[in-house]
C-alpha positions as CSV (number, residue, x, y, z in Angstrom):
1,M,252.8,80.5,76.1
2,N,255.9,81.6,78.3
3,D,256.8,85.2,77.2
4,G,258.6,86.4,80.3
5,L,256.0,88.4,81.2
6,T,254.1,86.6,84.0
7,A,255.0,87.2,87.5
8,S,257.0,84.2,89.2
9,D,256.5,83.5,92.9
10,S,259.9,83.7,94.0
11,P,262.1,87.0,95.1
12,R,265.1,87.6,93.0
13,L,268.1,90.1,93.0
14,S,268.6,92.3,90.0
15,S,271.5,94.0,88.8
16,A,270.9,96.6,86.4
17,P,273.9,97.1,84.5
18,D,274.4,93.3,83.3
19,D,270.6,92.5,83.0
20,P,269.6,91.7,79.6
21,R,266.2,93.5,80.2
22,S,268.5,96.8,81.0
23,L,267.7,98.3,77.3
24,R,268.8,102.1,77.3
25,R,266.1,104.3,76.8
26,R,265.3,104.6,72.9
27,E,263.9,108.3,73.5
28,D,267.5,109.6,74.8
29,S,268.6,109.6,71.2
30,R,266.7,112.5,70.1
31,F,267.0,114.0,73.4
32,L,270.7,114.3,73.3
33,T,271.0,115.4,69.7
34,G,268.5,118.3,70.1
35,R,265.7,116.6,68.5
36,G,263.2,116.7,71.3
37,N,259.7,118.1,70.4
38,Y,259.2,120.6,73.2
39,L,256.6,123.5,72.9
40,G,259.6,126.1,73.7
41,D,261.1,125.1,70.8
42,R,258.4,125.6,68.1
43,A,256.1,128.3,67.2
44,A,252.4,128.1,66.0
45,E,251.7,130.0,63.1
46,G,250.4,133.4,63.5
47,E,250.6,133.1,67.4
48,F,250.3,136.1,69.6
49,A,252.3,136.1,73.1
50,A,250.5,136.5,76.3
51,V,252.1,137.8,79.7
52,V,250.3,137.3,83.0
53,L,250.3,140.5,85.3
54,R,250.5,138.8,89.0
55,S,249.6,140.1,92.5
56,P,252.8,141.8,94.3
57,H,251.0,141.4,97.5
58,A,249.7,138.3,99.5
59,H,246.6,139.8,100.4
60,A,244.6,142.7,99.2
61,R,241.5,144.0,97.9
62,I,241.2,145.5,94.5
63,R,239.9,148.8,94.5
64,A,240.5,149.5,90.9
65,I,242.2,148.7,87.6
66,D,243.1,151.2,84.9
67,T,244.1,149.3,81.4
68,A,243.7,152.1,78.8
69,A,247.5,153.1,78.9
70,A,248.4,149.5,78.6
71,A,245.8,148.9,75.7
72,S,247.3,151.6,73.7
73,R,250.8,150.4,73.7
74,P,252.2,149.3,70.2
75,G,251.5,145.7,69.3
76,V,249.0,145.1,72.0
77,R,245.8,142.9,71.0
78,G,244.2,143.0,74.1
79,V,244.3,143.5,77.9
80,Y,242.0,141.6,80.2
81,T,241.1,141.4,83.6
82,A,238.4,139.3,85.4
83,A,235.4,141.6,84.4
84,D,236.2,140.8,80.8
85,L,236.2,137.0,81.0
86,D,232.5,136.3,80.0
87,G,231.4,132.8,80.3
88,L,234.2,131.5,82.2
89,A,233.7,129.8,85.7
90,P,236.1,129.1,88.6
91,L,238.7,126.1,88.1
92,P,237.4,122.9,89.6
93,T,239.1,120.6,92.0
94,S,238.9,117.0,91.1
95,I,239.7,114.9,94.4
96,I,237.3,113.3,96.3
97,V,238.2,113.3,99.8
98,A,235.8,111.8,102.6
99,T,236.0,114.5,105.0
100,V,234.1,115.1,108.4
101,E,232.4,118.0,107.0
102,P,232.3,118.9,103.2
103,L,235.7,120.2,101.8
104,I,235.2,123.9,101.2
105,V,236.4,124.9,97.7
106,P,236.1,128.5,97.5
107,P,236.2,129.9,93.7
108,R,239.3,130.0,92.0
109,W,238.9,132.5,88.8
110,P,241.4,132.2,86.1
111,L,242.0,135.8,87.1
112,A,241.4,137.5,90.6
113,R,238.0,138.9,91.1
114,D,238.0,141.7,93.7
115,V,240.5,140.1,96.4
116,V,244.1,138.6,95.9
117,R,245.4,136.1,98.2
118,H,248.8,135.1,97.3
119,V,251.9,136.7,95.7
120,G,251.8,135.7,92.0
121,E,248.2,135.2,91.7
122,P,247.3,136.4,88.2
123,V,245.3,139.5,87.9
124,A,245.6,140.6,84.3
125,F,246.2,139.1,81.3
126,V,247.9,140.8,78.1
127,V,248.3,139.7,74.8
128,A,250.5,141.4,72.2
129,E,252.2,140.6,69.1
130,T,255.5,139.7,70.8
131,E,256.3,138.9,74.5
132,A,258.3,141.9,75.0
133,M,255.5,144.2,74.0
134,A,253.1,142.3,76.0
135,R,255.3,142.3,78.9
136,E,256.2,146.5,78.4
137,A,252.2,146.8,78.2
138,C,251.9,145.5,81.9
139,E,253.9,148.1,83.1
140,H,251.3,150.3,82.1
141,I,248.6,148.5,83.8
142,S,247.5,150.9,87.1
143,I,246.1,148.9,90.0
144,D,244.9,150.3,93.2
145,Y,245.3,147.7,96.1
146,D,244.0,148.2,99.5
147,I,246.6,146.1,101.4
148,L,245.1,143.4,103.9
149,P,246.6,141.4,106.7
150,A,248.1,138.4,105.5
151,V,248.9,134.8,107.1
152,T,251.5,132.5,106.0
153,D,252.6,130.6,109.0
154,L,250.8,127.5,109.4
155,R,250.8,127.4,113.2
156,G,249.1,130.8,113.3
157,A,246.4,130.5,110.6
158,T,243.7,128.8,113.0
159,D,244.3,131.3,115.5
160,G,240.9,133.2,115.9
161,E,242.9,136.3,115.6
162,A,244.4,135.4,112.3
163,P,243.4,137.1,108.9
164,Q,240.5,135.2,107.1
165,L,241.0,134.2,103.7
166,W,237.4,133.0,103.1
167,P,234.1,133.9,104.9
168,Q,232.9,130.4,104.0
169,A,236.2,128.9,106.1
170,P,236.0,130.1,109.5
171,G,239.3,129.7,111.2
172,N,240.8,129.2,107.7
173,I,239.6,125.4,107.9
174,A,239.1,123.9,104.5
175,F,238.5,120.5,105.8
176,R,238.6,118.1,108.6
177,F,239.7,114.2,107.8
178,R,239.7,111.5,110.2
179,R,240.9,108.0,109.7
180,G,241.5,104.9,112.0
181,D,240.0,104.0,115.3
182,P,240.6,106.7,117.8
183,A,238.8,104.7,121.0
184,A,241.4,101.5,120.0
185,V,244.5,103.9,120.1
186,E,243.6,105.5,123.5
187,R,243.1,102.2,125.2
188,A,246.6,101.2,123.7
189,F,248.2,104.6,124.8
190,A,246.5,103.8,128.4
191,K,248.2,100.5,128.9
192,A,251.4,101.4,127.2
193,A,254.8,100.8,129.0
194,H,256.4,103.7,126.9
195,V,255.5,106.4,124.9
196,V,257.2,108.8,122.4
197,S,256.3,111.8,120.6
198,C,257.7,114.2,118.0
199,D,256.5,117.5,116.6
200,L,257.6,117.5,112.8
201,V,257.9,120.0,110.2
202,N,257.4,118.8,106.6
203,N,258.7,121.5,104.7
204,R,257.2,123.3,101.6
205,I,259.1,122.8,98.3
206,V,259.0,123.6,94.8
207,A,259.1,121.2,92.1
208,A,261.8,123.3,89.9
209,A,261.1,121.1,86.6
210,I,263.7,122.0,84.0
211,E,261.3,123.0,81.4
212,P,258.9,125.7,82.7
213,R,255.0,125.3,81.8
214,I,254.0,126.5,78.6
215,A,250.5,126.6,77.1
216,I,249.4,127.6,73.7
217,G,245.6,128.2,73.1
218,H,244.3,127.6,69.7
219,Y,240.6,128.0,68.4
220,D,239.1,126.7,65.0
221,T,236.4,128.9,64.2
222,G,234.7,126.9,61.4
223,A,234.7,123.8,64.0
224,D,234.1,125.5,67.1
225,R,236.5,124.1,68.8
226,Y,239.3,124.6,71.2
227,H,242.9,123.2,71.3
228,L,245.4,123.4,74.1
229,E,248.8,122.5,73.9
230,I,250.7,122.5,77.0
231,S,254.2,121.3,78.6
232,G,252.2,119.0,80.9
233,A,250.6,115.5,81.6
234,S,247.1,114.0,82.6
235,V,245.6,115.7,79.5
236,H,242.4,113.7,79.9
237,D,241.8,115.4,83.7
238,I,242.8,118.8,82.1
239,R,240.6,118.7,79.5
240,R,237.6,117.7,81.9
241,E,238.3,120.2,84.1
242,L,238.4,122.9,81.5
243,A,235.6,121.7,79.6
244,Q,233.2,120.6,82.2
245,G,234.2,123.1,85.1
246,V,235.5,126.3,83.4
247,F,234.1,126.4,79.9
248,G,230.9,124.5,80.4
249,L,231.3,122.5,77.1
250,P,231.1,119.0,75.9
251,L,234.6,117.2,76.2
252,D,234.7,116.8,72.3
253,R,234.7,120.6,71.9
254,I,238.4,120.8,73.7
255,R,241.6,118.9,72.9
256,V,244.4,119.1,74.9
257,S,248.0,117.7,73.8
258,T,251.4,117.9,75.6
259,P,254.6,116.8,73.5
260,D,257.9,116.2,75.1
261,V,257.9,117.2,78.7
262,G,261.0,118.5,80.3
263,G,260.0,117.2,83.9
264,G,257.0,117.6,85.9
265,F,257.0,115.5,89.3
266,G,253.2,116.0,89.8
267,M,252.9,119.7,89.3
268,K,252.2,119.5,85.8
269,N,249.3,117.4,86.3
270,V,247.0,119.9,87.2
271,T,245.1,122.8,86.0
272,Y,246.2,126.6,85.9
273,P,244.5,129.7,85.5
274,E,246.8,130.3,82.2
275,Y,245.4,127.2,80.4
276,A,241.9,128.7,80.5
277,L,243.2,132.2,79.6
278,V,245.1,131.1,76.5
279,L,242.1,129.3,75.2
280,W,239.7,132.1,75.9
281,A,242.0,134.7,74.4
282,A,242.5,132.2,71.2
283,Q,238.6,132.2,70.8
284,R,238.4,136.0,71.3
285,L,241.3,137.2,68.9
286,G,241.1,134.5,66.4
287,R,244.7,133.8,66.6
288,P,246.8,131.3,68.8
289,V,247.9,132.6,72.0
290,R,251.0,131.2,73.9
291,W,252.2,132.0,77.2
292,S,255.4,130.9,78.6
293,A,256.3,130.9,82.3
294,E,259.4,132.6,83.5
295,R,261.0,131.0,86.4
296,I,259.8,133.5,89.0
297,E,256.4,132.7,87.9
298,E,257.2,128.7,88.4
299,F,257.9,129.8,92.1
300,T,255.2,132.3,93.0
301,G,252.0,130.7,90.5
302,G,252.9,127.1,90.2
303,A,251.9,124.6,92.8
304,H,253.9,123.9,95.8
305,A,254.3,120.7,97.7
306,R,254.4,118.9,101.5
307,D,254.1,121.9,103.9
308,N,252.4,120.3,107.1
309,L,252.9,120.2,110.8
310,S,252.4,117.1,112.6
311,T,252.1,115.7,116.5
312,A,252.6,112.1,116.1
313,R,252.7,109.7,119.0
314,L,253.9,106.0,119.4
315,A,252.9,103.4,122.3
316,L,255.0,100.3,123.0
317,D,255.1,97.8,125.2
318,R,257.8,96.7,127.6
319,R,259.4,94.7,125.0
320,G,259.4,97.6,122.7
321,R,256.4,96.0,120.5
322,F,254.2,98.8,118.9
323,L,251.0,99.2,120.3
324,A,249.2,102.2,118.4
325,L,250.1,105.4,116.3
326,D,248.3,108.7,116.4
327,V,248.8,111.5,114.5
328,E,247.3,115.0,114.0
329,T,248.2,117.1,111.3
330,I,247.6,120.8,109.9
331,A,247.9,120.7,106.2
332,N,248.5,123.6,104.2
333,L,246.4,124.0,101.1
334,G,247.6,127.4,100.2
335,A,245.2,130.4,99.2
336,Y,243.1,127.9,97.1
337,V,242.0,124.5,96.6
338,S,244.2,123.0,93.6
339,S,242.9,119.9,91.3
340,L,244.5,117.0,93.6
341,G,245.7,119.6,96.5
342,P,243.6,118.0,99.5
343,G,244.6,114.6,98.6
344,S,248.1,115.0,99.6
345,G,247.0,115.5,103.2
346,T,244.2,113.1,103.6
347,N,244.1,110.0,101.0
348,A,247.7,109.6,100.4
349,P,249.3,109.5,103.7
350,A,246.3,107.6,105.0
351,A,247.1,104.4,102.6
352,A,250.8,104.6,103.8
353,M,250.4,105.3,107.7
354,G,252.2,103.2,109.6
355,G,255.1,102.2,107.2
356,L,256.2,98.5,107.1
357,Y,255.2,98.0,110.8
358,D,252.6,95.6,112.3
359,I,250.7,98.3,114.6
360,P,247.7,97.3,116.2
361,A,245.8,100.6,116.5
362,M,246.3,103.8,114.7
363,A,244.4,107.1,113.8
364,M,244.9,110.2,112.1
365,D,243.3,113.5,112.5
366,V,244.1,116.0,109.7
367,R,243.0,119.6,109.4
368,G,243.4,121.5,105.8
369,V,244.2,125.0,106.3
370,F,244.1,128.1,103.8
371,T,247.1,130.4,103.8
372,N,248.1,133.6,101.8
373,T,250.6,131.1,100.0
374,A,250.9,129.7,96.5
375,P,248.0,126.4,96.4
376,I,249.4,122.9,97.4
377,D,248.9,120.2,95.1
378,A,250.7,116.7,94.1
379,Y,254.7,116.2,94.1
380,R,256.4,113.0,93.8
381,G,254.8,110.7,96.6
382,A,252.2,113.2,97.3
383,G,251.4,112.3,101.0
384,K,253.6,109.2,101.2
385,P,256.7,110.9,102.2
386,E,254.7,112.7,104.9
387,A,253.5,109.4,106.4
388,N,256.6,107.3,106.2
389,Y,259.1,110.3,107.5
390,L,256.7,110.5,110.4
391,I,257.0,106.7,111.5
392,E,260.5,106.5,110.8
393,R,261.4,109.6,113.0
394,L,259.1,108.2,115.8
395,I,261.0,104.9,115.5
396,E,264.3,106.5,115.8
397,A,263.1,108.4,119.0
398,A,261.6,105.3,120.7
399,A,264.8,103.4,119.9
400,H,266.9,106.2,121.9
401,K,264.7,106.4,124.5
402,L,264.4,102.6,125.2
403,R,267.9,102.4,124.4
404,I,267.4,99.6,121.8
405,D,269.2,99.4,118.6
406,P,267.0,101.1,115.9
407,A,267.6,98.2,113.5
408,E,266.6,96.0,116.3
409,L,263.5,98.0,117.1
410,R,262.1,97.7,113.2
411,R,263.2,94.2,113.6
412,R,260.6,93.5,116.2
413,N,257.8,95.2,114.7
414,F,258.2,94.4,110.9
415,I,255.1,93.2,108.8
416,R,256.0,89.3,108.4
417,S,252.7,87.7,107.4
418,F,250.9,88.4,104.2
419,P,248.6,89.4,103.1
420,Y,248.5,92.0,105.9
421,R,245.3,94.2,106.5
422,R,246.0,97.2,108.0
423,P,243.8,97.6,111.2
424,A,241.0,100.3,110.8
425,F,242.8,101.8,107.4
426,G,241.7,98.8,105.2
427,M,244.7,98.6,103.0
428,V,245.8,95.3,102.2
429,I,249.8,94.6,101.9
430,D,249.9,91.6,99.5
431,T,254.1,90.6,99.6
432,G,257.0,92.0,100.9
433,T,260.5,90.7,102.5
434,F,260.9,93.6,104.7
435,P,263.1,91.9,107.4
436,E,265.5,90.5,104.7
437,N,265.7,94.0,102.9
438,L,266.9,95.6,106.2
439,E,269.6,92.9,106.8
440,R,270.9,93.0,103.2
441,V,271.1,97.0,103.6
442,L,273.0,96.8,106.5
443,A,275.4,94.4,105.2
444,A,275.8,96.1,102.2
445,A,276.4,99.6,103.9
446,D,279.3,97.8,106.2
447,R,277.5,98.8,109.6
448,A,279.7,96.5,111.2
449,G,282.8,98.9,110.3
450,F,281.0,102.0,111.0
451,A,282.6,102.5,114.3
452,A,285.8,102.5,113.0
453,R,284.8,105.3,110.2
454,R,283.2,107.3,113.2
455,R,286.6,107.4,114.9
456,A,288.6,108.4,111.9
457,S,286.2,111.4,111.4
458,T,286.5,112.3,114.9
459,R,290.3,112.4,114.4
460,R,289.8,114.9,111.5
461,G,287.3,117.2,113.7
462,K,284.3,115.8,111.9
463,L,281.0,114.3,113.1
464,R,280.0,110.9,111.5
465,G,276.2,109.6,111.5
466,F,274.8,106.3,110.5
467,G,271.1,106.6,109.4
468,I,268.6,103.9,108.8
469,G,265.1,104.6,107.0
470,C,262.4,102.3,105.7
471,F,259.6,103.0,103.3
472,L,256.3,101.9,102.1
473,E,254.8,103.2,98.9
474,T,251.1,102.8,97.9
475,S,250.9,102.8,94.3
476,R,248.2,103.2,92.0
477,G,247.3,106.8,91.4
478,R,244.0,107.0,89.6
479,P,242.1,103.7,89.1
480,D,241.9,102.0,85.6
481,E,243.6,102.2,82.3
482,E,243.3,101.7,78.5
483,A,245.6,101.0,75.6
484,W,245.3,100.5,72.0
485,L,247.6,98.8,69.3
486,R,247.4,99.0,65.9
487,V,249.8,97.6,63.1
488,G,250.4,100.5,60.4
489,P,251.0,99.8,56.7
490,E,255.0,99.8,56.7
491,G,254.7,97.3,59.7
492,A,255.2,100.2,62.5
493,I,253.0,99.3,65.7
494,A,251.6,101.9,67.5
495,M,251.1,101.8,71.0
496,A,248.5,104.2,72.4
497,V,248.4,104.4,76.2
498,G,246.4,106.6,78.5
499,T,249.6,107.3,80.8
500,H,251.9,109.8,80.0
501,S,255.9,109.9,80.5
502,N,257.8,112.9,81.2
503,G,261.2,111.1,81.6
504,Q,260.4,107.8,83.0
505,G,261.1,105.7,79.6
506,H,257.8,104.6,78.6
507,E,258.8,104.6,75.0
508,T,261.3,101.7,75.8
509,S,259.4,99.9,78.8
510,F,256.2,99.6,77.1
511,A,258.0,98.5,73.8
512,Q,259.8,95.9,75.7
513,L,256.1,94.4,77.0
514,A,254.6,94.9,73.9
515,A,257.4,93.0,71.8
516,A,257.6,90.4,74.2
517,R,254.1,89.5,74.1
518,L,254.0,89.8,69.9
519,G,257.3,88.3,69.6
520,M,258.3,91.3,67.5
521,P,261.5,93.4,67.6
522,V,261.0,96.2,70.1
523,E,262.3,98.8,67.0
524,R,258.9,98.3,65.6
525,F,257.0,99.9,68.3
526,T,256.1,103.3,68.9
527,L,254.3,104.9,71.5
528,V,251.4,107.3,71.2
529,Q,250.4,109.7,74.1
530,G,249.5,112.8,75.8
531,D,246.9,113.8,72.9
532,T,243.1,113.6,73.7
533,A,242.5,113.2,69.8
534,S,244.6,110.3,69.6
535,V,244.1,108.5,72.9
536,P,240.3,108.5,73.9
537,R,240.7,108.1,77.4
538,G,243.6,107.9,80.0
539,G,244.5,108.6,83.7
540,G,248.0,110.0,83.0
541,H,250.9,109.4,85.3
542,G,250.8,109.7,88.6
543,G,251.1,107.6,91.9
544,A,253.5,105.1,89.9
545,R,250.9,103.7,88.0
546,S,252.1,103.6,84.3
547,L,253.3,99.8,84.5
548,H,250.9,98.4,87.0
549,L,247.7,99.9,85.2
550,G,249.1,101.1,81.8
551,G,251.5,98.0,81.1
552,T,248.7,95.7,82.2
553,A,246.3,97.3,79.7
554,L,249.1,97.3,77.0
555,L,249.0,93.5,77.5
556,M,245.4,93.2,77.2
557,A,245.4,95.1,74.0
558,A,248.3,92.6,72.8
559,D,246.2,89.7,73.7
560,D,243.4,91.3,72.1
561,L,245.0,91.9,68.8
562,L,246.0,88.1,68.8
563,A,242.7,87.1,69.5
564,K,241.5,89.0,66.5
565,A,244.5,87.7,64.2
566,R,244.1,83.9,65.3
567,P,240.8,83.4,62.8
568,L,242.5,85.3,60.3
569,A,245.7,83.3,60.5
570,A,243.2,80.2,60.3
571,Q,241.5,81.1,57.0
572,L,244.9,82.0,55.2
573,L,246.6,78.9,56.3
574,Q,243.6,76.8,55.7
575,V,243.6,75.2,59.3
576,A,241.6,75.1,62.0
577,A,242.2,78.2,64.8
578,D,242.8,76.1,67.9
579,S,245.5,74.2,66.2
580,L,247.6,77.1,65.9
581,S,250.3,78.3,68.3
582,F,251.9,81.5,68.1
583,A,255.5,82.7,68.9
584,E,258.3,85.0,67.5
585,G,255.2,86.8,65.8
586,R,254.1,84.2,64.1
587,F,250.9,81.6,63.8
588,R,252.1,77.9,63.1
589,S,250.2,75.1,62.5
590,G,251.5,71.1,62.1
591,P,253.5,70.3,58.5
592,A,251.3,70.2,55.5
593,A,251.6,67.3,53.2
594,D,254.9,68.5,52.0
595,G,256.6,68.3,55.3
596,L,257.0,72.2,55.7
597,P,255.0,74.0,58.4
598,R,252.3,76.3,58.1
599,E,253.0,79.7,59.1
600,I,252.3,83.3,58.9
601,D,253.5,86.5,60.5
602,L,251.2,89.0,62.1
603,L,252.6,91.9,59.4
604,A,251.1,89.6,56.6
605,I,247.9,89.1,58.4
606,S,247.9,92.8,58.9
607,A,248.3,93.4,55.2
608,H,245.8,90.9,54.1
609,L,243.3,92.7,56.6
610,A,243.8,95.9,55.5
611,E,243.5,94.9,51.6
612,S,240.5,93.0,52.1
613,S,238.6,95.3,54.2
614,G,240.7,98.5,54.7
615,A,240.7,98.1,58.4
616,P,243.9,97.9,60.2
617,L,244.8,95.0,62.7
618,E,244.4,96.3,66.2
619,G,243.6,95.6,69.7
620,H,242.2,97.2,72.9
621,G,242.8,96.6,76.5
622,D,240.7,98.1,79.1
623,N,242.2,97.4,82.4
624,R,239.6,97.8,85.3
625,C,241.7,97.7,88.5
626,D,241.7,99.8,91.6
627,V,244.0,97.5,93.5
628,F,247.2,99.3,95.1
629,T,250.8,97.9,95.0
630,F,253.3,98.5,97.7
631,P,257.0,99.2,96.8
632,N,259.0,99.2,99.7
633,G,262.7,99.4,100.8
634,A,265.4,99.6,103.6
635,Q,268.0,102.5,103.2
636,V,271.0,103.4,104.7
637,A,272.6,106.8,104.7
638,E,276.0,107.8,106.1
639,V,276.9,111.5,106.4
640,E,279.9,113.7,107.9
641,I,279.2,116.9,109.4
642,D,281.7,119.8,109.8
643,P,280.8,121.1,113.4
644,E,282.4,124.4,112.6
645,T,280.4,125.3,109.6
646,G,277.3,122.9,109.9
647,A,278.1,121.9,106.5
648,V,276.5,118.0,106.1
649,S,278.4,115.5,103.6
650,I,276.5,112.4,102.3
651,E,279.7,110.2,102.2
652,R,277.6,106.9,101.0
653,Y,274.2,106.2,100.2
654,V,272.8,102.5,100.2
655,A,269.6,101.3,99.2
656,V,267.7,97.6,99.2
657,D,264.2,98.3,97.5
658,D,261.6,96.1,96.1
659,Y,259.8,97.2,93.1
660,G,258.4,94.0,91.9
661,M,259.2,92.3,88.7
662,L,261.0,94.8,86.5
663,I,260.4,95.0,83.0
664,N,263.8,97.4,82.7
665,P,265.9,97.2,85.6
666,L,268.1,100.3,84.2
667,L,265.2,102.4,83.8
668,A,264.0,101.6,87.3
669,E,267.2,102.4,89.0
670,A,267.3,105.7,86.8
671,Q,264.1,106.5,88.4
672,V,265.0,105.7,92.0
673,H,268.3,107.9,91.3
674,G,266.0,110.8,90.5
675,G,263.7,110.5,93.6
676,L,266.7,110.0,96.0
677,A,268.1,113.2,94.5
678,Q,265.0,115.1,95.5
679,G,264.4,113.6,98.7
680,I,267.8,114.6,99.8
681,G,267.0,117.6,98.4
682,Q,264.3,118.1,100.6
683,A,266.1,116.9,103.7
684,L,269.1,119.1,103.3
685,M,268.5,122.3,101.4
686,E,265.1,122.9,99.7
687,E,262.6,125.3,101.2
688,A,259.7,127.4,99.8
689,L,260.1,130.4,102.4
690,Y,257.6,133.1,103.1
691,D,258.0,136.1,104.9
692,E,255.4,136.2,107.8
693,A,254.8,139.9,107.8
694,S,254.3,140.7,104.0
695,G,253.8,137.4,102.7
696,Q,256.4,137.6,100.1
697,L,258.3,134.5,98.8
698,L,261.8,134.9,100.0
699,S,262.9,132.0,98.0
700,A,261.4,132.5,94.5
701,T,264.4,132.0,92.2
702,F,267.2,129.6,92.1
703,M,269.2,132.2,93.7
704,D,267.5,131.5,96.8
705,Y,266.1,128.3,96.6
706,A,268.6,125.4,96.3
707,V,268.0,122.2,94.5
708,P,270.8,119.5,94.8
709,R,273.6,119.1,92.4
710,A,275.7,116.3,91.3
711,A,278.8,117.4,93.8
712,D,275.7,117.3,96.7
713,L,275.0,113.7,96.0
714,P,277.4,110.5,96.5
715,A,277.2,107.7,94.0
716,F,274.2,105.5,94.8
717,D,274.6,101.9,95.7
718,L,271.3,100.5,95.1
719,E,270.2,96.6,95.0
720,M,266.8,95.7,93.7
721,V,265.0,92.8,95.1
722,E,262.1,91.7,92.7
723,V,259.3,90.2,95.0
724,P,256.4,90.0,92.6
725,T,252.6,91.3,93.6
726,R,249.7,89.6,92.4
727,A,248.0,93.0,91.9
728,N,248.9,92.5,88.1
729,P,249.9,90.0,85.8
730,L,253.4,91.6,85.6
731,G,254.2,91.5,89.3
732,V,255.6,95.2,88.8
733,K,254.7,97.5,92.0
734,G,256.1,100.9,90.7
735,A,259.5,102.6,91.0
736,G,258.4,106.5,89.9
737,Q,258.1,108.0,93.5
738,A,259.8,105.5,96.0
739,G,263.4,107.4,96.3
740,C,261.6,110.4,96.9
741,I,259.4,108.3,99.9
742,G,262.6,106.8,101.4
743,A,265.4,109.5,101.6
744,P,264.4,112.4,103.8
745,Q,264.1,110.1,107.1
746,T,267.2,108.2,106.1
747,V,269.4,111.5,105.8
748,I,267.9,113.1,108.8
749,N,268.5,110.0,110.9
750,A,272.1,109.8,109.9
751,I,272.2,113.7,111.0
752,L,270.6,112.9,114.0
753,D,273.1,110.1,115.2
754,A,276.2,112.2,114.2
755,L,274.7,115.1,116.5
756,R,273.1,113.0,119.0
757,P,276.4,112.6,121.2
758,L,276.7,116.5,121.3
759,G,273.1,116.4,123.0
760,V,271.1,117.4,119.7
761,T,268.0,115.1,119.7
762,H,265.5,117.1,117.4
763,L,266.0,118.7,114.1
764,D,263.7,119.6,111.0
765,M,264.2,119.6,107.4
766,P,266.1,121.1,105.6
767,A,269.1,120.4,107.7
768,T,270.9,123.6,106.0
769,P,274.6,124.2,107.3
770,A,272.7,127.3,109.3
771,R,270.4,125.3,110.8
772,V,273.0,122.3,111.8
773,W,275.3,124.9,113.1
774,R,272.8,126.5,115.4
775,A,271.6,123.2,116.7
776,I,275.3,122.3,117.6
777,R,275.7,125.9,119.1
778,D,272.5,125.5,121.1
779,A,273.4,122.0,122.4
780,R,276.9,123.3,123.7
781,A,275.4,126.4,125.2
782,A,273.2,124.0,127.1
783,K,275.6,121.9,128.8
784,P,276.5,122.9,132.3
């Protein structure tokens, strides 16, 4: 059977708008017409409202809390502190990291006990008849704080004189992670003809999803069961952490569900204190309890991302061939170890370290550090952007030191033979056309015409730069995934998949997969997701895993459904099962005595099964897979800089990327565009910045934290090269994170190319106008 879903062996180019696979998202109709199902748009019957009182201090001892005045306010149903939360344990962390010494995980209680460790940490929880009443009651809680010294500066956190957050973590060190072959690296550096090094900052950023977090806790007294509704994802992981970690209950005692979600990018995949609080309060009060985050709460209490300092060294021979890569990193964890926090500094960057290049020896050494800041957790790419940024910045530095064209230096060092096993790191990259992608992007960006464009900019008093950036993504997220298909009584086919969509378009792409396999119209398929009561198991989204793992599980479910339908079709047609063929939703046998073919469709088979046994026609796919895929690409940014103001304008952005075979090129392109916008945001403007003296978050609202707007971005010129992987039968590699991984280095390399004639050789993200202007001023002042 050739249904178009089996990966071919040959790469091909795709044009998203003209490709017949490019169906528009089915879910957009309800989103654009106000029919989305968001928690903020509906209320649970009889619900109370909750507000969290948060610490105004970065580090302080709680001497006393007086809640009596707050509890007496009109409409208040409960005022709770840590002393009231009987039976609750600290929030757990799910990540497994092979650290040199055991990862230190201090207790993170739902409400602070004795000491607060970052601005925005929950201290008290007020439940009232309305949110306004709860908020007003918070003003009447009196807390006596003994303010302690705080440390937010990552460089100084490990200093012996720095304030200590946890007695069990001397020097504020949470872990030491090492990977690679340090001895081989040192031997390579000893014989190297050239060595380049960079000290690089990967700036702290905020996910800033359009929809802030919301949580509604329900408790069924008769069944003694909890139900948590959240604007989130990864519901099975959150249920497990709450049930087994916080409440000490069997999994089936807690249900977690999430409807439509207005963005998440990883930060909504994890467990937060508020989730435990609304469930506990719902059980205590016998009514649903809703908590809705204000934007400032998302900035101070939601997970942040990135935030590390690295010293990276690259050894090269006389011809510019890479010999070794050595990386030392200090990775910020914030004040606590969040659900997936340590992974962004350890497992994830290790998988992508070295990028697209054949580097014989590599080593990395990472120290995870506690600071008086919001906890760090997963955000689009989660460690892979950091690893790619390192190698691409090093390559640019090496190219200019050796006076080699940056494109040529990449050509000399690309991985060309597959499968390729990364020395000492173990990852096996199965496919890629890395050199070809670079040539395509340089041609598409008209590199040959850049000199003329630069001269034109110079005549207008502007600086122009051309930046190249490549990337290697390692896609999988959690291993294994499951899916279920069920034919309903009216012929609708429900797809239950353990992944989760918060904007990716799964309702369309999964329907395309199942429709092609079963030969049915796309319109018959509906997606069931994000509810532990409807989907028994699942790994959620994250790591660009949905098609690789979830899509494969869905095809397995379709094949299982067909395997169950085949003997029923044979029985109804009175033929041997092995004589049947299947196409276009029907089983067919050879012609009967009257010369007419015998055939029956899936809906008729399902109706017969339901009538005869009361059971639906269904299938289950259990995809046991821990294999990674490797999306990759070559990108170019061309920028223009006003030297009088430091303002950077991206004049053009061109990408030639490989996401394997595409189910829906239009949706893949949209995912890449979103990722590029976020990567450009980190490169140019986004930074969660704390005051070193007070520990206050200086960028706690959109007045002080910039995210890119349409006017800040060019029209993206994207070409997708489909090189199938054999890691799954679809040949897909994943597109959800790649844009965010490729953009930062591409943009910074372009800016440095524009500034290098002035003597500027280094710039850290974000390249704000002030930072660029200062670099220009300092370079001019340094010239004799």
